[in-house]
ROMI-894382 format. One record per residue (C-alpha): residue number from 1; x, y, z; residue in three letters. Coordinates in steps of 0.5 Angstrom, whole numbers, plus 2048, in hexadecimal, padded with zeros to 3 digits. Example, Ala and Ser with C-alpha at 12.3 -4.5 7.8 and 13.67 -1.06 7.14 Angstrom:
2
{node 1; {819; 7F7; 810}; 'Ala'},
{node 2; {81B; 7FE; 80E}; 'Ser'},
END
This chain:
374
{node 1; {7A9; 83E; 810}; 'Met'},
{node 2; {7AE; 83B; 80B}; 'Ser'},
{node 3; {7B1; 83E; 805}; 'Gly'},
{node 4; {7B7; 83E; 801}; 'Gln'},
{node 5; {7BB; 843; 806}; 'Lys'},
{node 6; {7C0; 83F; 80A}; 'Lys'},
{node 7; {7C4; 841; 810}; 'Leu'},
{node 8; {7CB; 83F; 810}; 'Gly'},
{node 9; {7CC; 83C; 817}; 'Val'},
{node 10; {7D3; 83B; 81B}; 'Gly'},
{node 11; {7D3; 837; 821}; 'Val'},
{node 12; {7D8; 837; 826}; 'Ile'},
{node 13; {7D9; 831; 82B}; 'Gly'},
{node 14; {7D8; 82A; 82A}; 'Ala'},
{node 15; {7D6; 827; 830}; 'His'},
{node 16; {7CF; 824; 833}; 'Ala'},
{node 17; {7CA; 82A; 833}; 'Trp'},
{node 18; {7CC; 82B; 82B}; 'Ala'},
{node 19; {7CB; 824; 829}; 'Glu'},
{node 20; {7C4; 824; 82D}; 'Gln'},
{node 21; {7C1; 82B; 82C}; 'Ala'},
{node 22; {7C5; 830; 828}; 'His'},
{node 23; {7C7; 82C; 822}; 'Leu'},
{node 24; {7C0; 828; 821}; 'Pro'},
{node 25; {7BD; 82E; 821}; 'Gly'},
{node 26; {7C1; 831; 81B}; 'Tyr'},
{node 27; {7C1; 82B; 818}; 'His'},
{node 28; {7B9; 82A; 818}; 'Ala'},
{node 29; {7B8; 831; 815}; 'Tyr'},
{node 30; {7B8; 832; 80E}; 'Asp'},
{node 31; {7BA; 83A; 80F}; 'Arg'},
{node 32; {7C0; 838; 813}; 'Ala'},
{node 33; {7C7; 836; 80F}; 'Asp'},
{node 34; {7CC; 833; 813}; 'Leu'},
{node 35; {7D2; 836; 810}; 'Val'},
{node 36; {7D7; 834; 816}; 'Ala'},
{node 37; {7D9; 831; 81D}; 'Ile'},
{node 38; {7DF; 832; 821}; 'Cys'},
{node 39; {7E2; 82F; 827}; 'Asp'},
{node 40; {7E9; 82F; 82A}; 'Thr'},
{node 41; {7E8; 827; 82A}; 'Val'},
{node 42; {7E8; 826; 822}; 'Pro'},
{node 43; {7E5; 81F; 823}; 'Glu'},
{node 44; {7DF; 821; 826}; 'Arg'},
{node 45; {7DE; 827; 821}; 'Ala'},
{node 46; {7DF; 821; 81C}; 'Glu'},
{node 47; {7DA; 81D; 81F}; 'Ala'},
{node 48; {7D4; 822; 81F}; 'Leu'},
{node 49; {7D6; 824; 818}; 'Ala'},
{node 50; {7D5; 81E; 815}; 'Lys'},
{node 51; {7CE; 81C; 819}; 'Gln'},
{node 52; {7CB; 823; 817}; 'Phe'},
{node 53; {7CE; 824; 810}; 'Gly'},
{node 54; {7D2; 82A; 812}; 'Ile'},
{node 55; {7D7; 82C; 80D}; 'Arg'},
{node 56; {7DD; 830; 810}; 'Lys'},
{node 57; {7E1; 82E; 817}; 'Ile'},
{node 58; {7E5; 833; 81B}; 'Tyr'},
{node 59; {7E9; 832; 821}; 'Thr'},
{node 60; {7EA; 83A; 822}; 'Asp'},
{node 61; {7E4; 83E; 824}; 'Ala'},
{node 62; {7E6; 844; 820}; 'Asn'},
{node 63; {7E7; 840; 81A}; 'Glu'},
{node 64; {7E0; 83E; 81A}; 'Leu'},
{node 65; {7DD; 845; 81C}; 'Ile'},
{node 66; {7E1; 848; 816}; 'Asn'},
{node 67; {7DE; 843; 811}; 'Asp'},
{node 68; {7DA; 847; 80C}; 'Pro'},
{node 69; {7D5; 842; 80B}; 'Glu'},
{node 70; {7D4; 842; 813}; 'Val'},
{node 71; {7CE; 848; 814}; 'Gln'},
{node 72; {7CC; 845; 81B}; 'Met'},
{node 73; {7D1; 842; 820}; 'Val'},
{node 74; {7CE; 83E; 826}; 'Asp'},
{node 75; {7D2; 83D; 82C}; 'Val'},
{node 76; {7D1; 837; 82F}; 'Cys'},
{node 77; {7D8; 836; 834}; 'Thr'},
{node 78; {7D9; 836; 83B}; 'Pro'},
{node 79; {7D7; 83C; 83F}; 'Thr'},
{node 80; {7DD; 841; 840}; 'Asp'},
{node 81; {7DE; 841; 838}; 'Thr'},
{node 82; {7D7; 843; 837}; 'His'},
{node 83; {7D8; 84B; 837}; 'Leu'},
{node 84; {7DF; 84B; 833}; 'Pro'},
{node 85; {7DD; 847; 82E}; 'Leu'},
{node 86; {7D6; 84B; 82D}; 'Ser'},
{node 87; {7DA; 851; 82D}; 'Leu'},
{node 88; {7DE; 84F; 828}; 'Ala'},
{node 89; {7D8; 84D; 823}; 'Ala'},
{node 90; {7D5; 854; 825}; 'Ile'},
{node 91; {7DB; 857; 823}; 'Asn'},
{node 92; {7DC; 853; 81C}; 'Ala'},
{node 93; {7D5; 856; 81B}; 'Gly'},
{node 94; {7D1; 84F; 81C}; 'Lys'},
{node 95; {7CB; 84D; 81F}; 'His'},
{node 96; {7CC; 849; 825}; 'Val'},
{node 97; {7C8; 844; 82A}; 'Ile'},
{node 98; {7CC; 842; 830}; 'Ser'},
{node 99; {7CB; 83D; 836}; 'Glu'},
{node 100; {7C9; 840; 83C}; 'Lys'},
{node 101; {7CC; 844; 840}; 'Pro'},
{node 102; {7CF; 849; 83C}; 'Leu'},
{node 103; {7D3; 84B; 841}; 'Ala'},
{node 104; {7D4; 84B; 849}; 'His'},
{node 105; {7D3; 852; 84A}; 'Asp'},
{node 106; {7CD; 855; 847}; 'Ala'},
{node 107; {7D0; 85C; 845}; 'Lys'},
{node 108; {7D4; 858; 840}; 'Asp'},
{node 109; {7CE; 855; 83D}; 'Ala'},
{node 110; {7CB; 85C; 83C}; 'Phe'},
{node 111; {7D1; 85E; 839}; 'Ala'},
{node 112; {7D1; 858; 834}; 'Ala'},
{node 113; {7CA; 85A; 833}; 'Ala'},
{node 114; {7CB; 861; 831}; 'Ala'},
{node 115; {7D1; 85F; 82D}; 'Leu'},
{node 116; {7CD; 85B; 829}; 'Ala'},
{node 117; {7C8; 860; 828}; 'Gln'},
{node 118; {7CD; 865; 826}; 'Glu'},
{node 119; {7D0; 860; 821}; 'Lys'},
{node 120; {7C9; 85F; 81E}; 'Gly'},
{node 121; {7C9; 857; 81F}; 'Val'},
{node 122; {7C4; 852; 823}; 'Arg'},
{node 123; {7C5; 84F; 829}; 'Thr'},
{node 124; {7C1; 849; 82D}; 'Lys'},
{node 125; {7C3; 846; 833}; 'Leu'},
{node 126; {7C1; 83E; 834}; 'Gly'},
{node 127; {7BB; 83F; 838}; 'Phe'},
{node 128; {7B9; 838; 836}; 'Thr'},
{node 129; {7B2; 838; 83A}; 'Phe'},
{node 130; {7AF; 83E; 837}; 'Arg'},
{node 131; {7AE; 839; 831}; 'Tyr'},
{node 132; {7AA; 834; 835}; 'Ser'},
{node 133; {7A3; 834; 831}; 'Pro'},
{node 134; {7A0; 834; 838}; 'Ala'},
{node 135; {7A4; 83A; 83B}; 'Ile'},
{node 136; {7A2; 83E; 834}; 'Arg'},
{node 137; {79B; 83D; 835}; 'Gln'},
{node 138; {79B; 83F; 83C}; 'Ile'},
{node 139; {79F; 846; 83A}; 'Lys'},
{node 140; {799; 846; 834}; 'Thr'},
{node 141; {794; 846; 83A}; 'Trp'},
{node 142; {798; 84B; 83E}; 'Val'},
{node 143; {798; 850; 838}; 'Asp'},
{node 144; {791; 84F; 836}; 'Asp'},
{node 145; {78E; 850; 83C}; 'Gly'},
{node 146; {78C; 849; 83D}; 'Thr'},
{node 147; {78F; 849; 844}; 'Leu'},
{node 148; {78D; 850; 846}; 'Gly'},
{node 149; {791; 854; 84B}; 'Glu'},
{node 150; {797; 84F; 84D}; 'Ile'},
{node 151; {798; 84E; 855}; 'Phe'},
{node 152; {79C; 849; 856}; 'His'},
{node 153; {7A2; 845; 852}; 'Val'},
{node 154; {7A5; 83F; 854}; 'His'},
{node 155; {7AB; 83D; 850}; 'Gly'},
{node 156; {7AF; 836; 852}; 'Leu'},
{node 157; {7B5; 833; 84E}; 'Glu'},
{node 158; {7B8; 82D; 852}; 'Gln'},
{node 159; {7BA; 826; 851}; 'Asn'},
{node 160; {7BF; 821; 853}; 'Ser'},
{node 161; {7C5; 822; 84E}; 'Gln'},
{node 162; {7CA; 823; 854}; 'Phe'},
{node 163; {7C7; 81F; 85A}; 'Leu'},
{node 164; {7CC; 81A; 859}; 'Asp'},
{node 165; {7D3; 81D; 85B}; 'Pro'},
{node 166; {7D6; 818; 857}; 'Asn'},
{node 167; {7D3; 81B; 851}; 'Tyr'},
{node 168; {7D8; 820; 84E}; 'Pro'},
{node 169; {7D6; 828; 850}; 'Leu'},
{node 170; {7D8; 82C; 84A}; 'Arg'},
{node 171; {7D9; 833; 848}; 'Gln'},
{node 172; {7DC; 836; 84F}; 'Val'},
{node 173; {7DE; 83D; 84E}; 'Pro'},
{node 174; {7E6; 83D; 84D}; 'Gln'},
{node 175; {7E6; 843; 852}; 'Asp'},
{node 176; {7E1; 840; 857}; 'Ala'},
{node 177; {7E3; 841; 85E}; 'Asp'},
{node 178; {7E3; 83A; 862}; 'Trp'},
{node 179; {7E3; 83E; 868}; 'Ser'},
{node 180; {7DB; 840; 868}; 'Gln'},
{node 181; {7D5; 83D; 864}; 'Leu'},
{node 182; {7D6; 83D; 85D}; 'Ile'},
{node 183; {7CF; 83F; 859}; 'Pro'},
{node 184; {7CE; 839; 854}; 'Ser'},
{node 185; {7C6; 837; 854}; 'Ser'},
{node 186; {7C4; 83E; 854}; 'Ile'},
{node 187; {7C9; 840; 84E}; 'Val'},
{node 188; {7C8; 839; 84A}; 'Gly'},
{node 189; {7C0; 838; 84B}; 'Tyr'},
{node 190; {7BE; 83F; 84E}; 'Gly'},
{node 191; {7C0; 843; 848}; 'Ser'},
{node 192; {7BB; 83F; 844}; 'His'},
{node 193; {7B5; 83F; 849}; 'Leu'},
{node 194; {7B6; 847; 84B}; 'Leu'},
{node 195; {7B6; 848; 843}; 'Asp'},
{node 196; {7AF; 844; 843}; 'Leu'},
{node 197; {7AC; 847; 849}; 'Val'},
{node 198; {7AE; 84E; 846}; 'Arg'},
{node 199; {7AB; 84D; 83F}; 'Trp'},
{node 200; {7A4; 84B; 843}; 'Cys'},
{node 201; {7A4; 850; 849}; 'Ala'},
{node 202; {7A8; 856; 846}; 'Gly'},
{node 203; {7AE; 859; 849}; 'Glu'},
{node 204; {7B1; 858; 850}; 'Tyr'},
{node 205; {7B1; 85D; 855}; 'Gln'},
{node 206; {7B4; 85A; 85B}; 'Ser'},
{node 207; {7B7; 853; 85D}; 'Val'},
{node 208; {7B9; 84F; 863}; 'Ile'},
{node 209; {7BC; 848; 863}; 'Gly'},
{node 210; {7BF; 842; 867}; 'Ser'},
{node 211; {7C5; 83E; 864}; 'Leu'},
{node 212; {7C7; 837; 867}; 'His'},
{node 213; {7CC; 832; 866}; 'Asn'},
{node 214; {7C9; 82B; 868}; 'Tyr'},
{node 215; {7CE; 826; 865}; 'Val'},
{node 216; {7D5; 829; 868}; 'Pro'},
{node 217; {7DA; 824; 864}; 'Glu'},
{node 218; {7D9; 822; 85D}; 'Arg'},
{node 219; {7DD; 820; 857}; 'Ile'},
{node 220; {7DF; 827; 853}; 'Val'},
{node 221; {7E1; 826; 84B}; 'Arg'},
{node 222; {7E8; 828; 84A}; 'Gly'},
{node 223; {7EA; 826; 851}; 'Tyr'},
{node 224; {7EC; 81F; 854}; 'Glu'},
{node 225; {7E9; 81C; 859}; 'Gly'},
{node 226; {7E3; 81E; 85E}; 'Met'},
{node 227; {7E3; 826; 85F}; 'Gln'},
{node 228; {7E0; 829; 865}; 'Arg'},
{node 229; {7DD; 82F; 862}; 'Ile'},
{node 230; {7D8; 834; 865}; 'Pro'},
{node 231; {7D4; 834; 85E}; 'Val'},
{node 232; {7CD; 837; 85E}; 'Glu'},
{node 233; {7C8; 831; 85C}; 'Asp'},
{node 234; {7C1; 834; 85E}; 'Gly'},
{node 235; {7BE; 83B; 85F}; 'Ala'},
{node 236; {7B8; 83E; 860}; 'Val'},
{node 237; {7B6; 845; 85F}; 'Ala'},
{node 238; {7B0; 84A; 860}; 'Leu'},
{node 239; {7AF; 84F; 85B}; 'Ala'},
{node 240; {7AA; 855; 85A}; 'Glu'},
{node 241; {7A9; 858; 853}; 'Phe'},
{node 242; {7A8; 85F; 851}; 'Ala'},
{node 243; {7A1; 85D; 84F}; 'Ser'},
{node 244; {79F; 85B; 856}; 'Gly'},
{node 245; {79F; 854; 855}; 'Ala'},
{node 246; {7A3; 84F; 85A}; 'Gln'},
{node 247; {7A8; 84A; 858}; 'Gly'},
{node 248; {7AA; 843; 85B}; 'Leu'},
{node 249; {7B0; 840; 858}; 'Leu'},
{node 250; {7B4; 83A; 859}; 'Gln'},
{node 251; {7BB; 837; 856}; 'Thr'},
{node 252; {7BE; 830; 858}; 'Ser'},
{node 253; {7C2; 82B; 854}; 'Tyr'},
{node 254; {7C2; 826; 85A}; 'Ile'},
{node 255; {7BA; 825; 85B}; 'Ala'},
{node 256; {7B8; 81E; 859}; 'Val'},
{node 257; {7B4; 81F; 852}; 'Gly'},
{node 258; {7B5; 81E; 84B}; 'Asn'},
{node 259; {7B7; 823; 845}; 'Tyr'},
{node 260; {7B7; 829; 844}; 'Pro'},
{node 261; {7B3; 82A; 84B}; 'Gly'},
{node 262; {7AF; 830; 849}; 'Val'},
{node 263; {7A9; 833; 84B}; 'Glu'},
{node 264; {7A5; 839; 84A}; 'Leu'},
{node 265; {79F; 83B; 84E}; 'Arg'},
{node 266; {79B; 842; 84C}; 'Ile'},
{node 267; {795; 844; 850}; 'Tyr'},
{node 268; {791; 84A; 84E}; 'Gly'},
{node 269; {78A; 84D; 84F}; 'Ser'},
{node 270; {787; 849; 84A}; 'Lys'},
{node 271; {78B; 843; 849}; 'Gly'},
{node 272; {791; 83F; 84B}; 'Ala'},
{node 273; {795; 83A; 847}; 'Ala'},
{node 274; {79B; 835; 849}; 'Val'},
{node 275; {7A0; 833; 844}; 'Ala'},
{node 276; {7A4; 82D; 846}; 'Arg'},
{node 277; {7AA; 82B; 842}; 'Leu'},
{node 278; {7AC; 825; 845}; 'Val'},
{node 279; {7AD; 81F; 840}; 'Glu'},
{node 280; {7A9; 819; 843}; 'Glu'},
{node 281; {7A6; 813; 840}; 'Asn'},
{node 282; {7A9; 815; 839}; 'Gly'},
{node 283; {7A5; 81C; 839}; 'Val'},
{node 284; {7A9; 822; 839}; 'Ala'},
{node 285; {7A5; 827; 83D}; 'Glu'},
{node 286; {79D; 828; 83F}; 'Thr'},
{node 287; {799; 82E; 840}; 'Leu'},
{node 288; {793; 830; 844}; 'His'},
{node 289; {78E; 836; 845}; 'Phe'},
{node 290; {789; 838; 84A}; 'Ala'},
{node 291; {784; 83E; 84B}; 'Thr'},
{node 292; {780; 841; 851}; 'Pro'},
{node 293; {77A; 83D; 84F}; 'Asp'},
{node 294; {77D; 837; 84D}; 'Ser'},
{node 295; {783; 836; 852}; 'Val'},
{node 296; {785; 82F; 851}; 'Glu'},
{node 297; {78B; 82F; 84C}; 'Phe'},
{node 298; {789; 82C; 845}; 'Arg'},
{node 299; {78F; 829; 841}; 'Lys'},
{node 300; {790; 82D; 83A}; 'Ile'},
{node 301; {792; 829; 834}; 'Asp'},
{node 302; {795; 82E; 82F}; 'Leu'},
{node 303; {794; 82E; 827}; 'Pro'},
{node 304; {799; 82A; 823}; 'Asp'},
{node 305; {79B; 831; 820}; 'Thr'},
{node 306; {79E; 833; 827}; 'Ala'},
{node 307; {7A4; 82E; 826}; 'Tyr'},
{node 308; {7A9; 82F; 821}; 'Pro'},
{node 309; {7A8; 82B; 81B}; 'Pro'},
{node 310; {7AA; 823; 81C}; 'Gly'},
{node 311; {7A9; 824; 823}; 'Thr'},
{node 312; {7A4; 822; 829}; 'Thr'},
{node 313; {7A4; 821; 830}; 'Leu'},
{node 314; {7A7; 81B; 830}; 'His'},
{node 315; {7AE; 81E; 82D}; 'Thr'},
{node 316; {7B3; 81F; 832}; 'Pro'},
{node 317; {7B3; 826; 835}; 'Trp'},
{node 318; {7BA; 828; 833}; 'Pro'},
{node 319; {7B8; 827; 82C}; 'Glu'},
{node 320; {7B1; 829; 82C}; 'Leu'},
{node 321; {7B2; 830; 82F}; 'Tyr'},
{node 322; {7B9; 832; 82B}; 'Tyr'},
{node 323; {7B6; 830; 825}; 'Arg'},
{node 324; {7B0; 835; 827}; 'Asn'},
{node 325; {7B6; 83A; 829}; 'Leu'},
{node 326; {7BA; 839; 822}; 'Ile'},
{node 327; {7B4; 83A; 81E}; 'Arg'},
{node 328; {7B2; 841; 821}; 'Phe'},
{node 329; {7B9; 843; 822}; 'Trp'},
{node 330; {7BA; 842; 81A}; 'Val'},
{node 331; {7B4; 845; 818}; 'Asp'},
{node 332; {7B5; 84B; 81D}; 'Glu'},
{node 333; {7BC; 84C; 819}; 'Ile'},
{node 334; {7B9; 84B; 812}; 'Leu'},
{node 335; {7B3; 84E; 812}; 'Asp'},
{node 336; {7B5; 854; 816}; 'Asp'},
{node 337; {7B0; 852; 81C}; 'Leu'},
{node 338; {7B0; 855; 823}; 'Pro'},
{node 339; {7B5; 852; 827}; 'Gly'},
{node 340; {7B4; 84D; 82D}; 'Glu'},
{node 341; {7B8; 84B; 833}; 'Cys'},
{node 342; {7BE; 850; 831}; 'Thr'},
{node 343; {7C5; 851; 834}; 'Phe'},
{node 344; {7C1; 857; 838}; 'Tyr'},
{node 345; {7BC; 852; 83B}; 'Asp'},
{node 346; {7C2; 84D; 83D}; 'Gly'},
{node 347; {7C5; 853; 840}; 'Ala'},
{node 348; {7BE; 855; 844}; 'Lys'},
{node 349; {7BE; 84E; 846}; 'Ser'},
{node 350; {7C6; 84E; 848}; 'Gln'},
{node 351; {7C4; 854; 84C}; 'Glu'},
{node 352; {7BF; 851; 850}; 'Thr'},
{node 353; {7C3; 84B; 852}; 'Val'},
{node 354; {7C9; 850; 854}; 'Asn'},
{node 355; {7C4; 853; 858}; 'Ala'},
{node 356; {7C1; 84D; 85C}; 'Ile'},
{node 357; {7C8; 84B; 85D}; 'Val'},
{node 358; {7CA; 852; 860}; 'Gln'},
{node 359; {7C3; 851; 864}; 'Ser'},
{node 360; {7C5; 84B; 867}; 'Phe'},
{node 361; {7CC; 84D; 869}; 'Arg'},
{node 362; {7CA; 854; 86C}; 'Glu'},
{node 363; {7C4; 851; 86F}; 'Arg'},
{node 364; {7BF; 856; 86C}; 'Arg'},
{node 365; {7BA; 858; 866}; 'Trp'},
{node 366; {7BE; 85A; 860}; 'Val'},
{node 367; {7BA; 85F; 85C}; 'Asp'},
{node 368; {7BA; 85F; 854}; 'Leu'},
{node 369; {7BC; 861; 84F}; 'Pro'},
{node 370; {7C3; 862; 851}; 'Lys'},
{node 371; {7C8; 868; 84F}; 'Val'},
{node 372; {7CA; 864; 849}; 'Glu'},
{node 373; {7C3; 863; 846}; 'Ala'},
{node 374; {7C2; 86A; 845}; 'Gln'},
END
């Protein structure tokens, strides 16, 4: 919906993901007003301000947060800064969207969600893949009963982003213990995947996982030379849901294949659906559907209205999905619509990530919800 009301937006972080996804999304939506951008390196902020027509440039995040024209703060910065910047925005009475994960520990994410509710501000986690048109169609089929009772959910997110040990690994937590396996793909990729699966199958009841390091030596951003680091670069997990459904999940960033490498497969009593979010041959995603009386999966072509204005299946996936996310997010705030993938949802995802890591370390099933979710 377009209208006269506009939302004043301030973006913190002027790196590649802001340029590829966040800023094109705001720039393309006429209900968003790009007020300000902030980065500790002013040249980066200046370049993106010029590219996207942003009026103000900051190098101090608190100055952007306290700008009276900024109604919503977008935290698009390295992982360890997500929580403190989001809390600062909430305490300033600003709506806030943050890249994932919001926090390494789920209880900190639950606390942030509770604070936002107390302050009366909106929140959203950057769960990009909820805004895939194919994924949203599957969610519709789940909700309207087209798929019937959900039996099985398979979720995969895997590509070859860090297969090459000479490609710098990023965002290793500063306090990571290099003497034991460091959760990584299950955090960066798993948080997306666990959210998608929960969105379609309902609440997790119990999980068990296996984590592994396949590339033992690699370049790590912030360090000089090859590092021997026991980082988890591949994980699998089984899940049982409160609904009775079963789940199978895999995350990897050393699996040969293209971005983003997401697949969601839902099998129910009345039908099955497979969304494959892998950019191939210039197409961002595919969707297939089958029924008990027609078991061969057939390709589904969605109507033009499923895509943000100005996009098609040939639009690069970061822009396609984030333009969709932005228009839903801005409308939620301006039109007082129900919130989706809020900080609470982010906390639930992180809680499950934490449980899978715990299950691996303790070699057992771990039940959910954990104490901090109750």
